[in-house]
C-alpha positions in Angstrom: -28.9 14.7 -8.8 -28.7 16.5 -11.6 -25.5 16.2 -13.6 -24.7 19.7 -14.0 -24.5 20.0 -10.4 -22.7 16.6 -9.6 -20.2 17.9 -12.1 -19.5 21.0 -10.7 -19.9 19.9 -7.0 -17.0 18.3 -8.4 -14.6 21.3 -9.0 -15.2 21.5 -12.8 -16.4 24.1 -12.5 -19.2 27.0 -12.3 -22.4 25.5 -13.4 -21.7 27.7 -16.6 -18.2 26.9 -17.0 -20.0 22.5 -16.8 -22.6 23.3 -19.1 -19.9 24.6 -21.8 -18.4 21.4 -21.3 -21.9 19.9 -22.6 -22.6 22.5 -24.8 -18.4 21.1 -26.3 -19.8 17.9 -26.3 -17.0 16.7 -23.2 -19.3 15.2 -21.3 -19.8 11.3 -22.3 -20.7 8.1 -20.3 -18.1 4.8 -20.5 -19.1 4.0 -24.5 -18.3 7.5 -25.8 -21.7 8.9 -26.2 -21.9 12.2 -25.3 -24.3 12.6 -22.6 -26.7 16.0 -22.1 -27.5 17.7 -19.3 -31.0 15.8 -18.9 -29.3 12.7 -18.9 -29.5 10.3 -16.1 -25.8 8.7 -15.3 -23.9 6.7 -12.6 -21.1 8.5 -11.6 -19.0 6.0 -12.3 -20.1 5.5 -16.2 -19.9 9.7 -16.8 -16.1 10.8 -18.7 -15.1 14.3 -19.1 -13.2 14.0 -22.3 -12.9 10.5 -22.1 -11.5 10.3 -18.4 -13.7 9.0 -15.4 -14.7 11.6 -12.9 -13.4 12.5 -9.8 -13.7 10.4 -6.5 -17.4 11.3 -5.1 -18.3 13.0 -2.4 -16.9 10.8 1.1 -13.6 11.1 0.0 -11.3 10.2 2.8 -7.2 10.9 2.3 -3.8 9.8 3.6 -1.3 12.5 3.0 2.4 12.4 4.3 2.4 16.0 4.8 6.2 17.6 4.4 8.0 20.0 6.5 7.2 23.9 5.5 3.2 23.5 4.8 0.2 24.4 6.5 -3.1 22.7 7.0 -5.1 25.9 6.3 -6.6 27.5 3.1 -6.2 31.1 3.8 -2.6 30.9 5.4 0.5 33.0 2.8 3.2 30.2 2.4 2.6 26.8 1.3 -0.4 25.0 1.7 -1.4 21.1 1.9 -4.0 21.3 -0.5 -1.3 22.3 -2.7 -0.1 18.5 -3.2 -3.3 17.4 -4.3 -4.7 18.1 -8.2 -6.0 21.8 -8.1 -9.4 21.0 -9.1 -10.3 19.1 -5.8 -9.9 23.2 -3.5 -13.3 23.4 -6.1 -15.0 20.4 -4.2 -18.9 20.8 -2.2 -18.7 20.6 0.3 -15.2 21.3 0.7 -12.2 19.3 1.2 -10.7 19.6 5.2 -7.9 18.2 7.2 -8.9 16.2 10.1 -7.1 18.3 12.7 -4.3 19.8 12.0 0.1 19.9 11.8 1.2 22.4 12.1 3.6 24.5 9.3 6.9 22.1 11.0 5.6 18.4 12.0 5.4 16.2 9.1 4.2 13.1 9.1 0.8 11.8 8.3 -2.3 14.1 7.7 -6.3 12.9 6.8 -8.3 14.8 4.5 -12.0 14.3 3.7 -14.6 16.0 3.0 -17.4 14.0 5.2 -17.9 16.3 8.1 -19.7 13.5 10.1 -16.2 11.5 9.8 -14.2 14.3 10.5 -15.8 15.3 14.1 -15.7 11.2 14.8 -12.0 11.1 14.7 -11.2 14.5 15.9 -14.1 13.8 18.7 -12.1 13.6 22.2 -15.2 11.0 23.2 -13.4 8.7 20.2 -10.1 8.2 22.1 -8.9 8.5 19.0 -4.8 7.3 19.3 -2.4 9.6 17.4 1.3 8.7 17.2 4.6 11.2 16.9 8.2 10.8 17.0 10.1 13.9 17.9 13.9 14.6 18.1 14.7 16.3 21.6 17.2 19.0 22.1 18.6 17.3 25.4 18.7 14.2 26.8 15.3 12.7 28.4 15.5 12.7 32.3 13.6 9.4 32.5 10.7 10.4 34.4 8.9 12.0 31.6 6.8 8.5 30.8 5.4 8.3 34.8 4.6 12.2 33.8 2.6 11.7 30.9 0.8 8.7 31.7 -0.5 10.5 35.3 -3.5 12.3 33.6 -2.1 15.6 35.6 0.0 17.1 33.7 -1.0 20.6 33.3 0.1 22.7 30.3 1.1 26.6 30.8 -2.8 28.3 30.4 -4.9 25.4 31.2 -7.4 24.5 33.3 -7.9 20.7 32.5 -5.0 18.4 32.2 -4.6 16.2 29.7 -5.8 12.7 29.4 -2.8 10.3 30.0 -0.2 9.5 27.5 2.1 6.8 26.7 6.1 7.6 26.0 8.7 5.5 24.7 12.1 6.0 24.8 13.8 5.8 21.5 17.1 6.8 22.4 18.2 9.4 24.7 16.9 12.3 22.4 14.3 11.0 20.6 10.6 8.9 21.6 7.3 7.7 20.5 4.6 9.8 22.0 0.5 8.4 21.9 -2.2 10.9 22.9 -5.6 10.8 22.4 -6.4 14.4 22.0 -5.0 17.3 20.0 -4.6 21.0 21.7 -2.5 23.2 21.0 0.8 21.9 19.8 0.4 19.8 22.3 3.5 17.4 22.2 5.9 20.4 21.8 4.0 21.7 24.6 4.5 18.3 26.7 8.4 18.0 26.2 8.5 21.4 27.4 6.7 21.2 30.5 9.7 18.6 31.2 12.0 21.7 30.4 13.1 19.8 26.6 12.9 21.3 23.2 11.6 19.6 20.0 13.6 19.8 17.7 11.7 17.6 14.9 8.0 16.5 15.0 6.4 13.3 12.6 3.1 11.9 13.0 4.0 7.6 12.7 0.5 6.4 12.8 -3.5 7.7 13.8 -4.7 4.3 15.2 -3.5 1.9 13.0 -3.2 3.7 9.8 0.2 4.6 8.9 2.6 6.5 6.2 2.9 2.5 4.8 6.3 4.5 2.7 4.5 7.3 1.1 7.9 9.9 0.5 6.6 13.6 2.0 4.0 15.2 -0.9 2.4 11.9 -1.8 -1.0 10.8 -1.1 -3.6 7.9 -1.5 -7.2 7.8 -1.6 -8.6 4.9 1.8 -11.1 2.7 1.0 -13.7 2.4 3.7 -12.0 -0.3 5.7 -8.8 1.3 6.0 -10.5 4.3 7.2 -11.8 2.1 10.0 -8.3 1.8 10.8 -8.3 4.9 12.3 -10.6 3.9 15.2 -8.5 0.8 16.0 -6.5 1.4 19.0 -2.8 1.6 19.1 -0.2 -1.2 20.4 0.8 0.0 23.8 4.4 0.5 23.4 7.5 -1.3 25.3 9.2 0.4 28.1 6.4 3.2 28.8 
């Protein structure tokens, strides 16, 4: 790929703006030698204003999404993309969230510009486990675990029952739920079907990927080996 296109695709500006960077001598190699538009250089060897280029296509991020942020590019208010470097909004292919967490749900969120990986994770066939911790308005009845594991629970306005899910009771009004689907507001609706209400909800894991100490609003890039952990099975919770 030509350098101008490569740099533009990373969000540094339009092709015209990137051409201006070259014209101003701001694009160099690692040794500080000025690069020109027809030069060839490895991604890792290119510098702009002395700084390495942003990561190439295939970027996967793990973000600790705070409450109050929306997994959207167009909604009004705070967006999860506001938590990333502004230039990354202009990347092509674009960064997208892997599934969504609603505005009032916090926790682990993956973002990537790898469309094939995104669809692989969210595909129902992949059976990728998503683990949530919920604080509830009322005490659990005690029969929710059997209902959720039965594979017979039908959510309101739907015609297909949910796949079996695992429930771990953490306290009378706190539970950990592992699901392998991603239906609209699924966890909230599951508890609503039992007559309860979710007051706070956090996703704590996808497969074996966890937040691992990230504070709300913080993110980090994942190595290839780490991405594979999203497809690892979650251990069965005690007492489910």
